[in-house]
C-alpha positions in Angstrom: -1.8 -25.1 -19.7 1.2 -26.6 -18.0 3.5 -25.1 -20.6 2.1 -21.7 -20.1 2.7 -22.1 -16.3 6.2 -23.1 -16.9 6.9 -20.0 -19.1 5.2 -17.8 -16.5 7.4 -19.1 -13.6 10.7 -19.2 -15.6 10.4 -15.6 -16.8 10.8 -13.9 -13.3 13.8 -16.2 -12.7 15.4 -14.9 -15.9 14.9 -11.3 -14.8 16.1 -12.1 -11.2 19.4 -13.7 -12.5 19.9 -10.8 -14.9 19.4 -8.4 -12.0 21.9 -10.4 -10.0 24.5 -10.1 -12.8 23.9 -6.3 -13.0 24.4 -6.0 -9.3 27.6 -8.0 -9.4 28.9 -5.8 -12.3 28.0 -2.6 -10.4 29.8 -3.8 -7.3 32.9 -4.5 -9.3 32.8 -1.1 -10.8 32.5 0.5 -7.4 35.3 -1.6 -6.0 37.7 -0.6 -8.8 36.8 3.2 -8.5 
């Protein structure tokens, strides 16, 4: 049960960090344009 909980809590963190990377990339593209 604890392992499942760890997976459930780490998944949104992965998505969040991925979204932050995407936003960073988008901001760089807008700055260069």
